[in-house]
N, C-alpha and C positions, 0 to 999 in steps of 0.2 A: 568652574567654583565650586569651592564646597562650602556648604554649611555645617554648621558647628550649633547643637539646640541640647540642652540638661533637664532634666527629670526628673521627680522623685522616681524611687523603684514603686512603681503600681501596674493596674492593666494600660494607663495611659498611651504609654511606650508599645505594650503589643500593638493597640491600637493605630497609633502613629506610623506605624514601621507597614504592617497590614494595607493602610491608607496610601500610605507612600508607595507599597508594592501596587495597590491597583488601581492610580495612577499612572503608573506605564514607569516608574523608577525602577530599575533592574535590582535583585539581591544584593549582585554585587559589590553597587556602588553604595551600599550602606552598613556603614557599622556602626554597632552600641558597643560603649563599654564602659562596666560598672566599676564606680571607684572605692577601693578600699577605706575604711572607717578608720577614726584614730581609735587603737584598744585601751591603752594608759589612761588616765585619768590627767585631765588639765591641771598643772600648776597653779598653785594662789599666788605664790608670790614671784616677782621677776627677779630676774639679777642680769649683772649687768652686759652679759651680752646677748640675753635672750627677754624681752618685752612682747605682750601680746595687747595692748593697747588698754586692757582692763585696769584698772588705777584700784586697789583695794581702803585707801587710808583718804579717799578724797573726800567720801561722808564722815570720817571721823575728825580729818580737821579741819574742817565747816560746823560741824558739831563742839568740836573742842573748843575755838577762837567762838562762837554764841553763848557757851555757857560761860569758858573763861569771862567775857566781858559782863555777861549778868551776875557771875559772883565779886568779881572788882565793884560794881556797879551796888549791889546792894551786899557787899560785905562793908559798908562802910556804918550801914544800921546793926550789924551783929557781932557777936563779941567777938570773932577771932580775929576781923580786921578784914581789911582788901585782902591783903597779899596770899594769906593761908585760903579764902574763900575763890580767889584767882585760879589756884593753884588746885582746887578742890575742883569748881568747876571744869577745868581743863581734862582734865584726867579721867572725871567723870562722862565730859561730852567725847573725847580720846575713846573710853570703852564703848558707850550707849554708839556710837558711829561704827564702828567696826564690828561688835557686835548684830549688829541690823544690815551691814554689806554680809556680811557669812550667814544667815539667814536668806537675803536674797539669791546669794549663790547656790545653796543647797535645793533652794524652792528651784532653780532651774537645770539647776540637774537633776533631780529629783521627778517633778512634775511637767513643765510645758514641753510641747513639741516644738520645737526648730525645726523646721523649711531647710534640707538642705538636698543642696546636687548631690542624686548618688549613681545615675548614667546619665552619662555621656553620649551622645547622638551623632554623627557625621553622615551626611549625605554629597555622594558627588554627583555634581549637575550643570546642564548647561542654562543659560544665562537668562531662558525666557521661561525658566519653569522655577524660578526663585519667590515670585511672588504666590503661585500653585502652594510650592512647600510651607514656607511662611505658615501662610493661613492653616495648612494640616498642622503642624509644629504647635499654633497659640492655639487650635481648637481640641488642641490635646492635652493643653494646659503645660507647656514646657514653659521653664523655669529662667530660663535667659535660649538669644538665639544671637548668633552671630555670622556673617557670611565673608570669607574669604574670598579673594581675588587670584588664582593660579596666575603664573608669570610665567 
């Protein structure tokens, strides 16, 4: 059986490996492999061939629709009429939504820390050792865990 777990790059991976060795798992049955991080910046605009599931224009569309509706409703009482005020509301809503989304992206890139899997730990073991190994890995802050049965 093979147990695979992911960890952040911290002292906990070393503690997990040493506890695994102390519990009887031989050193040649343990493999820790660090993952390379992406070096280039994430693209903001999706193409037809690549999309990351993050929409830059969803808030813009929502605010553009809301502001356009308000512009049309209140445009009946204003001087230029509902059509012009609807266009003004739509454009201003689109711009406000786009600016808010861009500020949210900049904040995520600069300030907050995202938990990412940086090290993959693979342990080859017997079936009766799985529960003990699983407890060791969870006690040392593993991010994820899976068991693969050898064929």
